[in-house]
All heavy atoms as TSV, in Angstrom:
chain	resi	resn	atom	element	x	y	z
A	1	VAL	N	N	-14.184	10.232	11.450
A	1	VAL	CA	C	-13.093	9.584	10.742
A	1	VAL	C	C	-11.842	9.407	11.678
A	1	VAL	O	O	-11.323	8.517	11.882
A	1	VAL	CB	C	-12.493	10.494	9.558
A	1	VAL	CG1	C	-11.226	9.886	8.956
A	1	VAL	CG2	C	-13.643	10.300	8.429
A	2	GLY	N	N	-11.688	10.522	12.501
A	2	GLY	CA	C	-10.592	10.598	13.569
A	2	GLY	C	C	-10.868	9.416	14.392
A	2	GLY	O	O	-9.892	8.676	14.941
A	3	ARG	N	N	-12.034	9.179	14.835
A	3	ARG	CA	C	-12.453	8.154	15.858
A	3	ARG	C	C	-12.033	6.809	15.324
A	3	ARG	O	O	-11.500	5.933	16.076
A	3	ARG	CB	C	-13.983	8.294	16.257
A	3	ARG	CG	C	-14.414	7.119	17.081
A	3	ARG	CD	C	-15.929	7.204	17.304
A	3	ARG	NE	N	-16.802	7.246	16.200
A	3	ARG	CZ	C	-17.046	6.087	15.474
A	3	ARG	NH1	N	-16.559	4.950	15.884
A	3	ARG	NH2	N	-17.789	6.129	14.435
A	4	LEU	N	N	-12.410	6.560	14.023
A	4	LEU	CA	C	-12.188	5.245	13.479
A	4	LEU	C	C	-10.752	5.067	13.302
A	4	LEU	O	O	-10.258	3.981	13.428
A	4	LEU	CB	C	-12.822	5.223	12.031
A	4	LEU	CG	C	-14.331	5.285	12.013
A	4	LEU	CD1	C	-14.825	5.416	10.574
A	4	LEU	CD2	C	-14.937	4.118	12.748
A	5	ALA	N	N	-9.932	5.930	12.941
A	5	ALA	CA	C	-8.465	5.863	12.949
A	5	ALA	C	C	-7.900	5.507	14.126
A	5	ALA	O	O	-7.109	4.527	14.279
A	5	ALA	CB	C	-7.941	7.228	12.390
A	6	VAL	N	N	-8.368	6.204	15.231
A	6	VAL	CA	C	-7.819	5.908	16.661
A	6	VAL	C	C	-8.221	4.465	17.043
A	6	VAL	O	O	-7.366	3.733	17.714
A	6	VAL	CB	C	-8.302	6.906	17.677
A	6	VAL	CG1	C	-8.011	6.504	19.051
A	6	VAL	CG2	C	-7.618	8.303	17.320
A	7	GLU	N	N	-9.471	3.901	16.666
A	7	GLU	CA	C	-9.831	2.729	17.137
A	7	GLU	C	C	-9.022	1.501	16.515
A	7	GLU	O	O	-8.870	0.536	17.123
A	7	GLU	CB	C	-11.295	2.408	16.592
A	7	GLU	CG	C	-12.373	3.123	17.448
A	7	GLU	CD	C	-13.776	2.832	16.988
A	7	GLU	OE1	O	-14.006	2.039	16.096
A	7	GLU	OE2	O	-14.681	3.575	17.494
A	8	VAL	N	N	-8.463	1.753	15.357
A	8	VAL	CA	C	-7.505	0.752	14.705
A	8	VAL	C	C	-6.073	0.982	14.962
A	8	VAL	O	O	-5.269	0.362	14.417
A	8	VAL	CB	C	-7.872	0.439	13.194
A	8	VAL	CG1	C	-9.258	0.000	13.039
A	8	VAL	CG2	C	-7.622	1.731	12.500
A	9	GLY	N	N	-5.813	1.914	15.864
A	9	GLY	CA	C	-4.404	2.221	16.096
A	9	GLY	C	C	-3.544	3.290	15.282
A	9	GLY	O	O	-2.364	3.223	15.331
A	10	VAL	N	N	-4.387	4.006	14.408
A	10	VAL	CA	C	-3.720	5.136	13.605
A	10	VAL	C	C	-3.896	6.447	14.337
A	10	VAL	O	O	-5.043	6.761	14.630
A	10	VAL	CB	C	-4.279	5.153	12.152
A	10	VAL	CG1	C	-3.579	6.296	11.456
A	10	VAL	CG2	C	-4.009	3.766	11.500
A	11	SER	N	N	-2.920	7.120	14.567
A	11	SER	CA	C	-3.022	8.536	15.130
A	11	SER	C	C	-3.432	9.515	13.968
A	11	SER	O	O	-2.672	9.597	13.050
A	11	SER	CB	C	-1.717	8.954	15.818
A	11	SER	OG	O	-1.340	8.131	16.824
A	12	PRO	N	N	-4.618	10.073	14.243
A	12	PRO	CA	C	-5.040	10.926	13.109
A	12	PRO	C	C	-4.135	12.269	13.175
A	12	PRO	O	O	-3.828	12.759	14.168
A	12	PRO	CB	C	-6.481	11.302	13.516
A	12	PRO	CG	C	-6.459	11.057	14.968
A	12	PRO	CD	C	-5.515	9.882	15.218
A	13	ASP	N	N	-3.800	12.739	12.005
A	13	ASP	CA	C	-2.983	14.024	11.863
A	13	ASP	C	C	-3.954	15.163	11.758
A	13	ASP	O	O	-4.556	15.305	10.733
A	13	ASP	CB	C	-2.091	13.867	10.647
A	13	ASP	CG	C	-1.368	15.092	10.479
A	13	ASP	OD1	O	-1.004	15.751	11.387
A	13	ASP	OD2	O	-1.029	15.488	9.326
A	14	LEU	N	N	-4.205	15.765	12.869
A	14	LEU	CA	C	-5.190	16.843	12.744
A	14	LEU	C	C	-4.626	18.231	12.680
A	14	LEU	O	O	-4.904	19.249	13.431
A	14	LEU	CB	C	-5.958	16.765	14.025
A	14	LEU	CG	C	-6.690	15.380	14.375
A	14	LEU	CD1	C	-7.462	15.479	15.626
A	14	LEU	CD2	C	-7.751	15.091	13.197
A	15	ARG	N	N	-3.655	18.269	11.805
A	15	ARG	CA	C	-2.888	19.644	11.757
A	15	ARG	C	C	-3.823	20.720	11.146
A	15	ARG	O	O	-4.718	20.316	10.477
A	15	ARG	CB	C	-1.722	19.578	10.815
A	15	ARG	CG	C	-2.056	19.088	9.385
A	15	ARG	CD	C	-0.789	19.142	8.396
A	15	ARG	NE	N	-1.237	18.747	7.194
A	15	ARG	CZ	C	-1.841	19.465	6.295
A	15	ARG	NH1	N	-2.149	20.729	6.644
A	15	ARG	NH2	N	-2.132	19.126	5.184
A	16	PRO	N	N	-3.653	21.909	11.415
A	16	PRO	CA	C	-4.662	22.859	10.885
A	16	PRO	C	C	-4.249	23.122	9.461
A	16	PRO	O	O	-3.233	22.989	8.987
A	16	PRO	CB	C	-4.199	24.268	11.798
A	16	PRO	CG	C	-2.797	23.913	12.239
A	16	PRO	CD	C	-2.741	22.487	12.378
A	17	ALA	N	N	-5.401	23.513	8.747
A	17	ALA	CA	C	-5.235	23.713	7.237
A	17	ALA	C	C	-4.403	24.875	6.992
A	17	ALA	O	O	-4.501	25.929	7.700
A	17	ALA	CB	C	-6.604	23.784	6.702
A	18	VAL	N	N	-3.578	24.928	5.947
A	18	VAL	CA	C	-2.895	26.034	5.457
A	18	VAL	C	C	-3.893	26.840	4.491
A	18	VAL	O	O	-5.084	26.479	4.515
A	18	VAL	CB	C	-1.515	25.663	4.797
A	18	VAL	CG1	C	-0.574	25.217	5.829
A	18	VAL	CG2	C	-1.717	24.722	3.632
A	19	GLY	N	N	-3.534	27.659	3.653
A	19	GLY	CA	C	-4.352	28.328	2.768
A	19	GLY	C	C	-5.110	27.495	1.891
A	19	GLY	O	O	-4.522	26.366	1.451
A	20	ILE	N	N	-6.134	27.963	1.371
A	20	ILE	CA	C	-7.045	26.973	0.447
A	20	ILE	C	C	-6.262	26.760	-0.856
A	20	ILE	O	O	-6.228	25.531	-1.288
A	20	ILE	CB	C	-8.501	27.746	0.217
A	20	ILE	CG1	C	-9.241	27.606	1.421
A	20	ILE	CG2	C	-9.086	26.986	-1.064
A	20	ILE	CD1	C	-10.574	28.208	1.375
A	21	GLU	N	N	-5.563	27.697	-1.308
A	21	GLU	CA	C	-4.820	27.484	-2.553
A	21	GLU	C	C	-3.698	26.366	-2.342
A	21	GLU	O	O	-3.546	25.599	-3.284
A	21	GLU	CB	C	-4.269	28.832	-3.172
A	21	GLU	CG	C	-5.249	29.699	-3.789
A	21	GLU	CD	C	-5.699	29.002	-5.077
A	21	GLU	OE1	O	-5.034	28.447	-5.927
A	21	GLU	OE2	O	-7.004	29.018	-5.241
A	22	GLU	N	N	-3.022	26.600	-1.240
A	22	GLU	CA	C	-1.954	25.639	-1.045
A	22	GLU	C	C	-2.583	24.164	-0.813
A	22	GLU	O	O	-1.929	23.200	-1.364
A	22	GLU	CB	C	-1.189	25.997	0.164
A	22	GLU	CG	C	-0.353	27.268	0.149
A	22	GLU	CD	C	0.203	27.910	1.397
A	22	GLU	OE1	O	-0.080	27.269	2.360
A	22	GLU	OE2	O	0.783	28.855	1.347
A	23	GLU	N	N	-3.607	24.111	-0.074
A	23	GLU	CA	C	-4.317	22.827	0.077
A	23	GLU	C	C	-4.644	22.217	-1.312
A	23	GLU	O	O	-4.541	21.073	-1.581
A	23	GLU	CB	C	-5.378	22.937	1.080
A	23	GLU	CG	C	-5.058	22.945	2.528
A	23	GLU	CD	C	-4.289	21.616	3.007
A	23	GLU	OE1	O	-4.859	20.515	2.927
A	23	GLU	OE2	O	-3.094	21.866	3.375
A	24	THR	N	N	-5.329	23.049	-2.027
A	24	THR	CA	C	-5.783	22.564	-3.348
A	24	THR	C	C	-4.583	22.115	-4.300
A	24	THR	O	O	-4.695	21.063	-4.799
A	24	THR	CB	C	-6.587	23.807	-4.147
A	24	THR	OG1	O	-7.669	24.059	-3.270
A	24	THR	CG2	C	-7.048	23.442	-5.420
A	25	GLN	N	N	-3.582	22.791	-4.220
A	25	GLN	CA	C	-2.471	22.335	-4.931
A	25	GLN	C	C	-1.830	21.174	-4.472
A	25	GLN	O	O	-1.434	20.226	-5.258
A	25	GLN	CB	C	-1.291	23.541	-5.100
A	25	GLN	CG	C	-1.659	24.755	-5.779
A	25	GLN	CD	C	-0.726	25.851	-5.608
A	25	GLN	OE1	O	0.251	25.700	-4.973
A	25	GLN	NE2	N	-1.159	26.960	-6.276
A	26	ARG	N	N	-1.786	20.982	-3.197
A	26	ARG	CA	C	-1.184	19.773	-2.578
A	26	ARG	C	C	-2.101	18.563	-2.905
A	26	ARG	O	O	-1.717	17.502	-3.223
A	26	ARG	CB	C	-1.190	20.074	-1.011
A	26	ARG	CG	C	-0.395	18.869	-0.175
A	26	ARG	CD	C	-0.181	19.239	1.224
A	26	ARG	NE	N	-1.387	19.031	1.995
A	26	ARG	CZ	C	-1.521	17.914	2.592
A	26	ARG	NH1	N	-0.767	16.815	2.499
A	26	ARG	NH2	N	-2.644	17.823	3.334
A	27	ALA	N	N	-3.450	18.849	-2.859
A	27	ALA	CA	C	-4.354	17.650	-3.067
A	27	ALA	C	C	-4.231	17.215	-4.584
A	27	ALA	O	O	-4.211	16.124	-4.823
A	27	ALA	CB	C	-5.817	18.270	-2.904
A	28	ARG	N	N	-4.106	18.255	-5.530
A	28	ARG	CA	C	-3.969	17.886	-6.975
A	28	ARG	C	C	-2.715	17.125	-7.236
A	28	ARG	O	O	-2.699	16.128	-7.973
A	28	ARG	CB	C	-3.947	18.992	-7.826
A	28	ARG	CG	C	-5.367	19.573	-7.968
A	28	ARG	CD	C	-5.399	20.923	-8.920
A	28	ARG	NE	N	-6.690	21.460	-8.942
A	28	ARG	CZ	C	-7.055	22.783	-9.060
A	28	ARG	NH1	N	-6.118	23.611	-9.161
A	28	ARG	NH2	N	-8.220	23.123	-8.981
A	29	ALA	N	N	-1.688	17.475	-6.511
A	29	ALA	CA	C	-0.346	16.747	-6.674
A	29	ALA	C	C	-0.446	15.379	-6.162
A	29	ALA	O	O	0.279	14.445	-6.540
A	29	ALA	CB	C	0.828	17.529	-5.892
A	30	ALA	N	N	-1.271	15.185	-5.106
A	30	ALA	CA	C	-1.510	13.821	-4.587
A	30	ALA	C	C	-2.485	12.975	-5.274
A	30	ALA	O	O	-2.764	11.838	-5.016
A	30	ALA	CB	C	-1.990	13.951	-3.073
A	31	GLY	N	N	-3.095	13.620	-6.330
A	31	GLY	CA	C	-4.007	12.791	-7.113
A	31	GLY	C	C	-5.496	12.944	-6.783
A	31	GLY	O	O	-6.399	12.288	-7.378
A	32	ILE	N	N	-5.747	13.762	-5.877
A	32	ILE	CA	C	-7.113	13.940	-5.331
A	32	ILE	C	C	-7.893	14.813	-6.324
A	32	ILE	O	O	-7.439	15.857	-6.804
A	32	ILE	CB	C	-7.024	14.897	-4.026
A	32	ILE	CG1	C	-6.269	14.088	-2.905
A	32	ILE	CG2	C	-8.602	15.048	-3.511
A	32	ILE	CD1	C	-6.780	12.799	-2.421
A	33	GLN	N	N	-9.031	14.339	-6.666
A	33	GLN	CA	C	-9.889	14.983	-7.735
A	33	GLN	C	C	-11.298	15.271	-7.250
A	33	GLN	O	O	-12.082	15.973	-7.908
A	33	GLN	CB	C	-10.072	14.118	-8.963
A	33	GLN	CG	C	-8.552	13.859	-9.638
A	33	GLN	CD	C	-8.656	13.033	-10.859
A	33	GLN	OE1	O	-9.734	12.717	-11.306
A	33	GLN	NE2	N	-7.543	12.731	-11.339
A	34	GLY	N	N	-11.641	14.908	-6.100
A	34	GLY	CA	C	-13.069	15.142	-5.580
A	34	GLY	C	C	-13.033	15.127	-3.962
A	34	GLY	O	O	-11.987	14.903	-3.524
A	35	VAL	N	N	-14.060	15.589	-3.515
A	35	VAL	CA	C	-14.306	15.672	-2.141
A	35	VAL	C	C	-15.495	14.947	-1.803
A	35	VAL	O	O	-16.424	14.932	-2.365
A	35	VAL	CB	C	-14.294	17.210	-1.609
A	35	VAL	CG1	C	-12.980	17.842	-1.636
A	35	VAL	CG2	C	-15.385	17.895	-2.224
A	36	PRO	N	N	-15.505	14.355	-0.532
A	36	PRO	CA	C	-14.328	14.250	0.446
A	36	PRO	C	C	-13.395	13.167	-0.110
A	36	PRO	O	O	-13.759	12.274	-0.829
A	36	PRO	CB	C	-15.044	13.745	1.704
A	36	PRO	CG	C	-16.170	12.988	1.315
A	36	PRO	CD	C	-16.738	13.636	-0.003
A	37	SER	N	N	-12.092	13.326	0.282
A	37	SER	CA	C	-11.100	12.421	-0.095
A	37	SER	C	C	-10.251	12.443	1.117
A	37	SER	O	O	-10.078	13.359	1.969
A	37	SER	CB	C	-10.243	12.910	-1.231
A	37	SER	OG	O	-10.960	12.835	-2.457
A	38	PHE	N	N	-9.757	11.178	1.481
A	38	PHE	CA	C	-8.893	10.894	2.637
A	38	PHE	C	C	-7.502	10.572	2.165
A	38	PHE	O	O	-7.420	9.675	1.270
A	38	PHE	CB	C	-9.528	9.910	3.581
A	38	PHE	CG	C	-10.941	10.186	4.008
A	38	PHE	CD1	C	-12.109	9.814	3.129
A	38	PHE	CD2	C	-11.121	11.018	5.022
A	38	PHE	CE1	C	-13.287	10.207	3.630
A	38	PHE	CE2	C	-12.453	11.520	5.480
A	38	PHE	CZ	C	-13.467	10.978	4.713
A	39	LEU	N	N	-6.511	11.018	2.716
A	39	LEU	CA	C	-5.089	10.724	2.253
A	39	LEU	C	C	-4.294	10.475	3.563
A	39	LEU	O	O	-4.164	11.366	4.433
A	39	LEU	CB	C	-4.598	12.059	1.530
A	39	LEU	CG	C	-3.089	11.745	0.974
A	39	LEU	CD1	C	-3.114	10.721	-0.078
A	39	LEU	CD2	C	-2.801	13.165	0.278
A	40	ILE	N	N	-3.721	9.223	3.573
A	40	ILE	CA	C	-2.773	8.993	4.535
A	40	ILE	C	C	-1.498	8.522	4.026
A	40	ILE	O	O	-1.477	7.682	3.087
A	40	ILE	CB	C	-3.290	7.719	5.480
A	40	ILE	CG1	C	-4.564	7.984	6.054
A	40	ILE	CG2	C	-2.235	7.324	6.555
A	40	ILE	CD1	C	-5.227	6.801	6.821
A	41	ASP	N	N	-0.427	9.360	4.266
A	41	ASP	CA	C	0.841	9.166	3.407
A	41	ASP	C	C	0.593	9.343	2.025
A	41	ASP	O	O	-0.062	10.315	1.619
A	41	ASP	CB	C	1.524	7.873	3.760
A	41	ASP	CG	C	2.250	7.946	5.121
A	41	ASP	OD1	O	2.357	9.017	5.759
A	41	ASP	OD2	O	2.522	6.819	5.713
A	42	GLN	N	N	0.683	8.336	1.240
A	42	GLN	CA	C	0.399	8.252	-0.242
A	42	GLN	C	C	-0.753	7.518	-0.477
A	42	GLN	O	O	-1.192	7.354	-1.726
A	42	GLN	CB	C	1.630	7.764	-1.051
A	42	GLN	CG	C	2.805	8.731	-0.881
A	42	GLN	CD	C	2.605	10.115	-1.292
A	42	GLN	OE1	O	2.000	10.435	-2.273
A	42	GLN	NE2	N	3.044	11.078	-0.490
A	43	TRP	N	N	-1.544	7.042	0.543
A	43	TRP	CA	C	-2.833	6.302	0.255
A	43	TRP	C	C	-3.927	7.148	0.198
A	43	TRP	O	O	-4.191	7.973	1.080
A	43	TRP	CB	C	-3.002	5.239	1.419
A	43	TRP	CG	C	-1.960	4.207	1.427
A	43	TRP	CD1	C	-0.690	4.256	1.018
A	43	TRP	CD2	C	-2.285	2.793	1.792
A	43	TRP	NE1	N	-0.189	2.914	1.204
A	43	TRP	CE2	C	-1.185	2.062	1.712
A	43	TRP	CE3	C	-3.417	2.323	2.351
A	43	TRP	CZ2	C	-1.144	0.698	2.056
A	43	TRP	CZ3	C	-3.350	0.886	2.756
A	43	TRP	CH2	C	-2.156	0.130	2.529
A	44	ALA	N	N	-4.754	6.977	-0.865
A	44	ALA	CA	C	-5.936	7.932	-0.834
A	44	ALA	C	C	-7.225	7.090	-1.047
A	44	ALA	O	O	-7.253	6.061	-1.647
A	44	ALA	CB	C	-5.965	8.762	-2.069
A	45	MET	N	N	-8.341	7.556	-0.454
A	45	MET	CA	C	-9.578	6.969	-0.640
A	45	MET	C	C	-10.503	8.175	-0.916
A	45	MET	O	O	-10.608	9.173	-0.188
A	45	MET	CB	C	-10.088	6.298	0.648
A	45	MET	CG	C	-11.583	5.701	0.423
A	45	MET	SD	S	-12.015	4.786	1.948
A	45	MET	CE	C	-11.377	3.106	1.521
A	46	ALA	N	N	-11.208	8.199	-1.925
A	46	ALA	CA	C	-12.251	9.185	-2.339
A	46	ALA	C	C	-13.642	8.832	-2.007
A	46	ALA	O	O	-13.994	7.606	-2.050
A	46	ALA	CB	C	-12.090	9.516	-3.789
A	47	GLY	N	N	-14.458	9.812	-1.822
A	47	GLY	CA	C	-15.886	9.638	-1.651
A	47	GLY	C	C	-16.331	9.319	-0.208
A	47	GLY	O	O	-15.446	9.240	0.575
A	48	ILE	N	N	-17.578	9.416	-0.117
A	48	ILE	CA	C	-18.106	9.145	1.158
A	48	ILE	C	C	-18.155	7.600	1.401
A	48	ILE	O	O	-18.660	6.861	0.533
A	48	ILE	CB	C	-19.594	9.707	1.370
A	48	ILE	CG1	C	-19.484	11.288	1.176
A	48	ILE	CG2	C	-20.358	9.378	2.572
A	48	ILE	CD1	C	-20.826	11.862	1.018
A	49	GLN	N	N	-17.640	7.256	2.458
A	49	GLN	CA	C	-17.526	5.770	2.800
A	49	GLN	C	C	-18.172	5.408	4.197
A	49	GLN	O	O	-18.212	6.307	5.100
A	49	GLN	CB	C	-16.050	5.353	2.915
A	49	GLN	CG	C	-15.243	5.687	1.769
A	49	GLN	CD	C	-15.561	4.968	0.427
A	49	GLN	OE1	O	-15.915	3.674	0.569
A	49	GLN	NE2	N	-15.400	5.601	-0.655
A	50	ASP	N	N	-18.556	4.136	4.229
A	50	ASP	CA	C	-19.166	3.659	5.442
A	50	ASP	C	C	-18.153	3.407	6.480
A	50	ASP	O	O	-17.042	3.428	6.112
A	50	ASP	CB	C	-20.220	2.575	5.198
A	50	ASP	CG	C	-19.467	1.409	4.635
A	50	ASP	OD1	O	-18.269	1.030	4.846
A	50	ASP	OD2	O	-20.058	0.697	4.056
A	51	ASP	N	N	-18.526	3.293	7.696
A	51	ASP	CA	C	-17.517	2.994	8.827
A	51	ASP	C	C	-16.697	1.727	8.475
A	51	ASP	O	O	-15.467	1.766	8.820
A	51	ASP	CB	C	-18.203	2.942	10.217
A	51	ASP	CG	C	-18.725	4.172	10.801
A	51	ASP	OD1	O	-18.554	5.250	10.127
A	51	ASP	OD2	O	-19.329	4.087	11.815
A	52	GLN	N	N	-17.407	0.637	7.952
A	52	GLN	CA	C	-16.650	-0.524	7.698
A	52	GLN	C	C	-15.506	-0.320	6.694
A	52	GLN	O	O	-14.337	-0.881	6.746
A	52	GLN	CB	C	-17.661	-1.635	7.216
A	52	GLN	CG	C	-16.909	-2.946	6.993
A	52	GLN	CD	C	-18.008	-3.989	6.547
A	52	GLN	OE1	O	-19.098	-3.776	6.361
A	52	GLN	NE2	N	-17.433	-5.339	6.558
A	53	SER	N	N	-15.810	0.427	5.608
A	53	SER	CA	C	-14.843	0.685	4.548
A	53	SER	C	C	-13.644	1.493	5.050
A	53	SER	O	O	-12.533	1.294	4.783
A	53	SER	CB	C	-15.492	1.330	3.338
A	53	SER	OG	O	-16.346	0.540	2.817
A	54	MET	N	N	-14.043	2.623	5.911
A	54	MET	CA	C	-12.947	3.491	6.535
A	54	MET	C	C	-12.161	2.689	7.431
A	54	MET	O	O	-10.891	2.725	7.444
A	54	MET	CB	C	-13.593	4.688	7.103
A	54	MET	CG	C	-14.195	5.631	6.172
A	54	MET	SD	S	-13.128	6.290	4.819
A	54	MET	CE	C	-11.895	7.220	5.945
A	55	THR	N	N	-12.686	1.801	8.279
A	55	THR	CA	C	-11.950	0.956	9.208
A	55	THR	C	C	-10.999	0.101	8.475
A	55	THR	O	O	-9.799	0.063	8.898
A	55	THR	CB	C	-12.889	0.308	10.227
A	55	THR	OG1	O	-13.666	1.245	10.983
A	55	THR	CG2	C	-12.142	-0.664	11.096
A	56	ALA	N	N	-11.400	-0.553	7.449
A	56	ALA	CA	C	-10.683	-1.379	6.692
A	56	ALA	C	C	-9.428	-0.683	6.038
A	56	ALA	O	O	-8.202	-1.035	5.923
A	56	ALA	CB	C	-11.435	-2.001	5.499
A	57	PHE	N	N	-9.780	0.649	5.456
A	57	PHE	CA	C	-8.727	1.548	4.936
A	57	PHE	C	C	-7.675	1.791	6.083
A	57	PHE	O	O	-6.410	1.556	5.741
A	57	PHE	CB	C	-9.330	2.771	4.521
A	57	PHE	CG	C	-8.522	3.914	3.916
A	57	PHE	CD1	C	-7.666	3.694	2.800
A	57	PHE	CD2	C	-8.321	5.084	4.613
A	57	PHE	CE1	C	-6.911	4.758	2.359
A	57	PHE	CE2	C	-7.638	6.123	4.058
A	57	PHE	CZ	C	-6.858	5.832	2.957
A	58	PHE	N	N	-8.011	2.192	7.242
A	58	PHE	CA	C	-7.096	2.455	8.256
A	58	PHE	C	C	-6.291	1.264	8.694
A	58	PHE	O	O	-5.098	1.226	9.037
A	58	PHE	CB	C	-7.725	3.074	9.470
A	58	PHE	CG	C	-8.247	4.509	9.272
A	58	PHE	CD1	C	-9.542	4.889	9.418
A	58	PHE	CD2	C	-7.422	5.319	8.666
A	58	PHE	CE1	C	-10.026	6.141	9.265
A	58	PHE	CE2	C	-7.925	6.715	8.490
A	58	PHE	CZ	C	-9.140	7.059	8.802
A	59	GLU	N	N	-6.918	0.019	8.836
A	59	GLU	CA	C	-6.369	-1.182	9.107
A	59	GLU	C	C	-5.255	-1.675	8.176
A	59	GLU	O	O	-4.220	-2.087	8.494
A	59	GLU	CB	C	-7.414	-2.253	9.355
A	59	GLU	CG	C	-8.214	-2.160	10.673
A	59	GLU	CD	C	-9.247	-3.164	10.820
A	59	GLU	OE1	O	-9.597	-3.866	9.743
A	59	GLU	OE2	O	-9.686	-3.276	11.987
A	60	ARG	N	N	-5.582	-1.494	6.854
A	60	ARG	CA	C	-4.555	-1.780	5.857
A	60	ARG	C	C	-3.355	-0.967	5.943
A	60	ARG	O	O	-2.240	-1.409	5.855
A	60	ARG	CB	C	-5.234	-1.577	4.411
A	60	ARG	CG	C	-6.130	-2.746	4.041
A	60	ARG	CD	C	-6.460	-2.839	2.600
A	60	ARG	NE	N	-6.938	-1.561	2.099
A	60	ARG	CZ	C	-8.407	-1.181	2.091
A	60	ARG	NH1	N	-9.114	-2.030	2.600
A	60	ARG	NH2	N	-8.634	-0.120	1.689
A	61	TYR	N	N	-3.553	0.368	6.223
A	61	TYR	CA	C	-2.526	1.384	6.409
A	61	TYR	C	C	-1.577	0.910	7.674
A	61	TYR	O	O	-0.460	0.811	7.616
A	61	TYR	CB	C	-3.085	2.736	6.607
A	61	TYR	CG	C	-1.966	3.789	6.938
A	61	TYR	CD1	C	-1.022	4.151	6.010
A	61	TYR	CD2	C	-1.839	4.186	8.118
A	61	TYR	CE1	C	0.020	5.052	6.321
A	61	TYR	CE2	C	-0.770	5.201	8.639
A	61	TYR	CZ	C	0.114	5.434	7.643
A	61	TYR	OH	O	1.095	6.410	8.000
A	62	ARG	N	N	-2.364	0.714	8.766
A	62	ARG	CA	C	-1.655	0.348	9.891
A	62	ARG	C	C	-0.781	-0.951	9.735
A	62	ARG	O	O	0.320	-0.977	10.158
A	62	ARG	CB	C	-2.629	0.171	11.163
A	62	ARG	CG	C	-1.869	-0.297	12.325
A	62	ARG	CD	C	-2.901	-0.542	13.527
A	62	ARG	NE	N	-3.955	-1.538	13.144
A	62	ARG	CZ	C	-3.862	-2.940	13.196
A	62	ARG	NH1	N	-2.666	-3.353	13.583
A	62	ARG	NH2	N	-4.734	-3.703	12.964
A	63	ARG	N	N	-1.288	-2.078	9.134
A	63	ARG	CA	C	-0.463	-3.199	8.738
A	63	ARG	C	C	0.629	-2.838	7.926
A	63	ARG	O	O	1.764	-3.472	8.210
A	63	ARG	CB	C	-1.356	-4.208	8.242
A	63	ARG	CG	C	-2.335	-4.943	9.209
A	63	ARG	CD	C	-3.021	-6.154	8.562
A	63	ARG	NE	N	-3.857	-5.972	7.308
A	63	ARG	CZ	C	-5.070	-5.555	7.219
A	63	ARG	NH1	N	-5.704	-5.528	8.380
A	63	ARG	NH2	N	-5.583	-5.504	6.143
A	64	LYS	N	N	0.457	-2.125	6.904
A	64	LYS	CA	C	1.614	-1.644	6.058
A	64	LYS	C	C	2.815	-1.055	6.968
A	64	LYS	O	O	3.773	-1.350	6.682
A	64	LYS	CB	C	1.082	-0.722	4.900
A	64	LYS	CG	C	2.156	-0.332	4.104
A	64	LYS	CD	C	1.642	0.866	2.988
A	64	LYS	CE	C	2.574	1.233	2.019
A	64	LYS	NZ	N	3.715	2.091	2.720
A	65	ARG	N	N	2.369	-0.094	7.746
A	65	ARG	CA	C	3.406	0.672	8.511
A	65	ARG	C	C	4.112	-0.362	9.484
A	65	ARG	O	O	5.208	-0.300	9.642
A	65	ARG	CB	C	2.738	1.752	9.381
A	65	ARG	CG	C	2.058	2.875	8.509
A	65	ARG	CD	C	3.106	3.597	7.708
A	65	ARG	NE	N	3.855	4.393	8.795
A	65	ARG	CZ	C	4.961	5.153	8.481
A	65	ARG	NH1	N	5.269	5.234	7.124
A	65	ARG	NH2	N	5.662	5.751	9.340
A	66	GLU	N	N	3.346	-1.279	10.126
A	66	GLU	CA	C	3.899	-2.290	10.958
A	66	GLU	C	C	5.002	-3.108	10.248
A	66	GLU	O	O	6.021	-3.396	10.673
A	66	GLU	CB	C	2.886	-3.181	11.740
A	66	GLU	CG	C	1.963	-2.369	12.749
A	66	GLU	CD	C	0.940	-3.172	13.159
A	66	GLU	OE1	O	0.711	-4.336	12.663
A	66	GLU	OE2	O	0.328	-2.654	14.239
A	67	ARG	N	N	4.600	-3.529	8.972
A	67	ARG	CA	C	5.581	-4.306	8.120
A	67	ARG	C	C	6.789	-3.533	7.754
A	67	ARG	O	O	7.882	-3.915	7.934
A	67	ARG	CB	C	4.877	-4.809	6.920
A	67	ARG	CG	C	3.904	-5.850	6.962
A	67	ARG	CD	C	3.665	-6.509	5.606
A	67	ARG	NE	N	3.064	-5.552	4.698
A	67	ARG	CZ	C	1.847	-5.080	4.535
A	67	ARG	NH1	N	0.841	-5.662	5.384
A	67	ARG	NH2	N	1.512	-4.162	3.646
A	68	GLU	N	N	6.616	-2.179	7.619
A	68	GLU	CA	C	7.827	-1.328	7.293
A	68	GLU	C	C	8.718	-1.292	8.369
A	68	GLU	O	O	9.828	-1.244	8.343
A	68	GLU	CB	C	7.274	-0.062	6.683
A	68	GLU	CG	C	6.623	-0.038	5.317
A	68	GLU	CD	C	6.047	1.325	4.948
A	68	GLU	OE1	O	5.846	2.258	5.829
A	68	GLU	OE2	O	5.500	1.391	3.752
A	69	LYS	N	N	8.072	-1.129	9.596
A	69	LYS	CA	C	9.049	-0.978	10.854
A	69	LYS	C	C	9.749	-2.211	11.090
A	69	LYS	O	O	10.837	-2.186	11.653
A	69	LYS	CB	C	7.998	-0.708	12.044
A	69	LYS	CG	C	7.449	0.724	12.070
A	69	LYS	CD	C	6.494	0.989	13.285
A	69	LYS	CE	C	5.939	2.300	13.184
A	69	LYS	NZ	N	5.007	2.563	14.291
A	70	SER	N	N	9.165	-3.397	10.803
A	70	SER	CA	C	9.849	-4.616	11.118
A	70	SER	C	C	10.860	-4.944	10.042
A	70	SER	O	O	11.685	-5.927	10.354
A	70	SER	CB	C	8.846	-5.770	11.243
A	70	SER	OG	O	8.282	-6.050	9.905
A	71	GLU	N	N	11.032	-4.237	8.921
A	71	GLU	CA	C	11.963	-4.550	7.909
A	71	GLU	C	C	13.269	-4.096	8.262
A	71	GLU	O	O	13.481	-3.061	8.996
A	71	GLU	CB	C	11.539	-4.053	6.567
A	71	GLU	CG	C	10.359	-4.723	6.089
A	71	GLU	CD	C	9.685	-4.194	4.792
A	71	GLU	OE1	O	10.181	-3.183	4.207
A	71	GLU	OE2	O	8.781	-4.830	4.244
């Protein structure tokens, strides 16, 4: 996943995990209900995805961020 993010220009946030309980609470608050789930800012994608779907997810996020910067 990190490789795909970098390929489309998104820097992956590889911060170390905090405690399991804290992560579980944070995930629930973000609407995550299953694993694996991917969360970028407030964008979530659940389930196992192929490379094409993940790349599209990262590209949509990157375009959104670029639009926000230009506003």
